[in-house]
C-alpha positions in Angstrom: -24.1 45.9 -56.8 -23.3 42.0 -56.1 -22.2 40.1 -58.9 -24.4 36.9 -59.3 -22.3 33.5 -58.8 -24.3 32.3 -61.8 -22.4 29.8 -64.1 -21.6 31.5 -67.2 -23.2 27.9 -68.8 -26.1 28.9 -67.6 -26.1 32.5 -68.4 -25.3 31.8 -72.1 -28.1 29.1 -72.2 -31.0 31.5 -70.5 -29.9 35.3 -70.9 -30.3 35.3 -75.0 -33.2 33.6 -75.5 -36.7 34.8 -76.3 -39.0 34.0 -73.3 -41.8 32.5 -75.8 -39.4 30.4 -77.5 -38.6 28.6 -74.3 -40.5 25.3 -73.2 -42.2 25.3 -69.7 -39.3 23.4 -67.8 -37.0 26.4 -68.9 -39.2 29.1 -68.6 -39.6 27.9 -64.9 -35.9 27.6 -64.6 -35.5 31.0 -66.0 -38.1 32.6 -63.6 -36.2 31.0 -60.8 -32.6 32.6 -62.2 -34.4 35.8 -62.4 -35.3 36.0 -58.8 -32.1 34.8 -57.9 -30.3 37.5 -59.6 -32.7 40.2 -58.3 -32.3 39.0 -54.8 -28.3 39.1 -55.2 -28.4 42.8 -56.9 -30.5 43.7 -53.0 -27.6 42.2 -50.6 -25.5 44.5 -49.3 -21.8 44.2 -49.2 -20.4 43.3 -46.2 -16.5 43.9 -46.1 -14.2 42.3 -43.9 -10.5 41.7 -43.1 -8.5 39.9 -45.3 -6.2 37.0 -44.0 -3.4 38.3 -45.5 -1.3 41.0 -44.3 -1.8 44.2 -45.1 -0.1 47.6 -44.5 -2.9 50.0 -44.0 -1.3 53.3 -43.0 2.2 54.9 -41.8 2.4 58.3 -40.6 5.6 60.1 -39.0 5.9 63.2 -37.3 8.5 65.7 -35.3 8.5 66.3 -31.6 10.1 69.0 -30.1 13.0 68.3 -27.5 12.0 69.4 -23.9 12.8 68.6 -20.3 11.1 65.9 -18.6 8.8 68.0 -16.5 8.1 70.6 -19.1 4.2 69.8 -20.6 4.3 69.0 -24.6 4.1 71.9 -26.8 0.7 72.8 -28.2 1.8 71.7 -31.8 2.9 68.6 -30.5 -0.1 67.5 -28.8 -2.4 68.2 -31.9 -0.5 65.8 -33.2 -2.7 63.3 -31.3 -5.9 64.5 -32.8 -4.4 64.4 -36.4 -3.4 60.7 -36.1 -6.8 59.6 -34.7 -8.2 61.3 -38.1 -5.9 59.3 -40.1 -6.5 55.9 -38.6 -10.3 56.7 -39.1 -9.5 57.4 -42.3 -7.3 54.3 -43.1 -10.2 52.1 -41.6 -13.3 53.5 -43.1 -11.5 53.2 -46.5 -11.0 49.6 -45.9 -14.6 48.8 -44.7 -13.9 48.4 -41.7 -15.9 50.9 -39.6 -17.0 49.0 -37.0 -13.6 49.1 -34.8 -12.8 52.4 -35.8 -13.8 53.8 -32.2 -11.7 51.5 -30.4 -8.8 51.7 -32.8 -9.2 55.5 -32.4 -8.9 55.2 -28.7 -5.7 52.8 -28.6 -3.7 55.3 -31.1 -4.9 58.4 -28.8 -3.4 56.9 -25.9 -0.5 55.1 -27.3 0.5 58.5 -29.2 0.1 60.6 -26.3 2.5 58.2 -24.1 5.3 58.5 -27.0 4.9 62.3 -26.7 5.0 62.7 -23.1 7.5 59.9 -21.9 9.7 59.0 -24.7 11.9 62.0 -25.2 12.7 60.9 -28.7 12.3 63.5 -31.5 10.6 61.3 -34.2 6.8 59.4 -33.5 5.8 56.5 -36.1 2.1 55.4 -36.5 2.0 51.8 -38.4 -1.5 50.3 -38.9 -1.7 46.7 -40.3 -3.9 43.9 -41.2 -2.0 40.5 -40.0 -4.1 37.0 -39.5 -7.3 38.7 -38.9 -6.0 41.1 -36.6 -5.4 44.8 -36.5 -2.1 45.4 -35.3 -1.4 49.2 -34.3 2.2 50.0 -33.6 3.4 53.2 -32.4 7.7 54.0 -32.3 9.2 56.7 -30.5 13.0 56.0 -30.9 13.8 57.5 -27.9 15.2 56.0 -24.3 12.6 53.2 -24.0 9.3 53.6 -21.9 7.4 50.6 -20.6 3.7 52.1 -19.9 1.9 50.5 -17.1 -1.8 49.7 -17.4 -2.4 50.3 -13.5 -4.9 52.1 -12.1 -4.1 55.5 -11.8 -4.8 57.8 -8.6 -7.4 60.3 -8.1 -4.7 62.7 -8.8 -2.8 61.2 -11.3 -2.6 62.9 -15.0 -1.7 60.1 -16.8 -2.4 56.6 -17.1 -6.0 56.2 -17.2 -6.1 55.5 -21.0 -3.8 52.5 -20.6 -6.6 50.7 -18.5 -8.8 51.7 -21.4 -6.5 49.6 -23.9 -6.2 46.8 -21.4 -10.4 46.9 -21.3 -10.4 46.9 -25.2 -7.7 44.6 -25.6 -9.5 42.2 -23.0 -12.8 42.6 -24.8 -11.3 41.8 -28.1 -9.3 38.7 -27.2 -6.0 40.4 -28.5 -2.9 41.9 -26.8 -0.6 44.8 -26.3 2.9 44.8 -25.0 5.9 46.8 -26.2 9.4 45.7 -28.0 12.7 47.4 -29.3 14.0 47.7 -25.6 10.7 49.7 -24.8 10.7 52.1 -27.8 7.9 51.0 -29.7 4.5 49.9 -28.3 2.0 47.8 -30.4 -1.2 46.8 -29.7 -3.6 44.0 -31.9 -7.3 44.0 -31.9 -9.4 40.6 -33.4 -11.5 41.7 -36.4 -13.7 39.0 -36.0 -15.4 40.4 -32.5 -18.1 42.9 -33.9 -17.7 42.4 -37.7 -21.3 43.1 -39.0 -21.6 40.3 -41.5 -19.8 37.3 -43.1 -16.6 37.3 -45.5 -17.0 39.3 -48.7 -14.9 38.5 -51.7 -15.7 42.4 -52.3 -13.0 43.2 -49.6 -9.6 44.5 -51.6 -6.3 44.4 -50.1 -4.8 46.5 -52.1 -2.4 49.3 -50.5 
């Protein structure tokens, strides 16, 4: 239920007075006050991201050492789905379900690239809200790999998802790139695009 933004003096003045004791003008104001309260009680609570920096989640997992031409193990590949699930939970819990689909696709591609190409031993996924953007960062701690969104050929096994990441970024007015000599890949999605309603004071930035 949305708390009515009515001055405390108005509540004190009208709430505790018997209706029969009100004058005609006061009664009309009382009736308007009651209609406003009933209207506010039925308004849906729409959440959106705060402009402050908020850490949403951090997840780490180890991957097996393997030769460059050896595909990832089944256990390592299953981590992609696990990271997608955790991403969904983190965003839904913060009232951001409208960006879940796009964020899951970005996470899936960046985590997959880190597992397949990094040569590292540990992958770290971080989600945060910064300046009205959802920031996704995947660190692999490997030798450094800079993914390219160039359209792949028909026989290419990798690279198609990066084209999708670029399309998502373009659609939301965001950006993506690499840092730390290529050992971290980041993506930012503008949360104002597709937001279903106006800012709400009920969004909680607590971690």
